[in-house]
VOTOR-847308 format. One record per residue (C-alpha): x, y, z. Coordinates in steps of 0.25 Angstrom, whole numbers, padded with zeros to 4 digits, always signed. Layout:
// residues N
XYZ...
//
This chain:
// residues 166
+0165+0373+0068+0153+0383+0069+0154+0395+0060+0153+0405+0071+0164+0398+0079+0173+0400+0066+0169+0414+0064+0167+0420+0078+0173+0410+0087+0160+0409+0094+0158+0396+0102+0145+0392+0108+0135+0380+0108+0131+0383+0094+0145+0380+0089+0144+0367+0095+0130+0364+0089+0137+0368+0075+0148+0357+0078+0137+0347+0082+0131+0349+0069+0144+0346+0062+0146+0334+0071+0132+0329+0068+0135+0330+0053+0148+0322+0055+0141+0311+0062+0130+0310+0051+0140+0311+0039+0153+0304+0045+0160+0316+0038+0169+0327+0042+0164+0341+0038+0172+0349+0029+0183+0339+0027+0187+0344+0014+0189+0358+0020+0200+0363+0029+0196+0368+0043+0197+0382+0038+0189+0380+0026+0178+0373+0033+0178+0384+0044+0177+0394+0032+0166+0386+0025+0158+0385+0038+0159+0399+0042+0158+0406+0028+0151+0397+0019+0141+0390+0029+0147+0377+0025+0142+0364+0032+0145+0349+0029+0134+0343+0019+0123+0336+0027+0122+0321+0024+0110+0317+0016+0110+0304+0023+0108+0311+0037+0094+0312+0041+0089+0327+0038+0085+0329+0052+0100+0327+0056+0105+0336+0045+0095+0347+0049+0101+0346+0063+0115+0347+0058+0112+0359+0050+0105+0366+0062+0118+0363+0070+0127+0369+0060+0119+0381+0056+0128+0393+0053+0120+0401+0063+0122+0397+0078+0108+0401+0082+0102+0392+0072+0109+0380+0078+0102+0371+0088+0105+0370+0103+0111+0357+0107+0099+0354+0116+0090+0355+0103+0100+0346+0095+0099+0335+0106+0084+0336+0106+0084+0334+0090+0094+0323+0091+0086+0316+0102+0073+0317+0093+0080+0312+0081+0085+0300+0090+0071+0297+0094+0066+0298+0080+0077+0288+0076+0073+0278+0087+0058+0279+0085+0060+0278+0069+0054+0292+0067+0058+0301+0056+0070+0310+0059+0065+0324+0055+0072+0337+0058+0067+0344+0070+0067+0358+0074+0077+0364+0085+0075+0366+0096+0066+0354+0098+0058+0349+0109+0057+0334+0109+0043+0330+0106+0037+0317+0110+0036+0307+0098+0023+0310+0091+0015+0298+0086+0016+0296+0071+0001+0294+0070-0011+0299+0077-0018+0290+0087-0028+0280+0080-0020+0281+0067-0016+0266+0068-0028+0262+0059-0023+0258+0045-0031+0263+0033-0028+0260+0019-0022+0271+0011-0029+0277-0001-0023+0273-0015-0011+0281-0017-0008+0284-0003-0012+0294+0007-0017+0307+0002-0009+0320+0005-0020+0324+0015-0017+0311+0023-0002+0317+0025-0008+0330+0030-0017+0322+0039-0005+0314+0044+0002+0327+0047-0009+0333+0054-0013+0321+0063+0000+0314+0065+0010+0325+0064+0021+0329+0054+0030+0317+0057+0019+0307+0053+0017+0314+0040+0032+0314+0037+0033+0299+0040+0021+0297+0030+0027+0307+0019+0042+0309+0020+0040+0319+0008+0035+0330+0018+0046+0340+0020+0049+0343+0034+0047+0358+0038+0057+0357+0049+0068+0353+0039+0064+0365+0030+0064+0375+0041+0078+0371+0045+0083+0371+0031+0080+0386+0030
//
């Protein structure tokens, strides 16, 4: 149950978004949240201590980010369902097309899938000894987009993920 519903008995769509976040967590973990607490203890922990179930390290970070957004303590920070649907549809498309599953901002317009390489990039050239230089990663980002650079170098931290962690 959302903190504001426990505290103020307010009920609106944002309460449902909070509940959806918990259901999504249950689906990804196959667990029941707060099963070691009584309902009263769980309500107290959620309302007064900001308790949330632990996110699964085996769940894709993009899904964990969506779950966290849904169960935000502040209702105004929770996404609208239309935005959640867009994100889930985008994730579905990524899975079907074999693309990386990255956290997406909310609200989200669904973009057309971007090519992973610029036109004419199909020519194969030998790599220099030791692999591509750091400048090559910057060039890949500038010409093919951040998604291609992330595919080439998974060590790049995702700025969207950092923005939602704060």
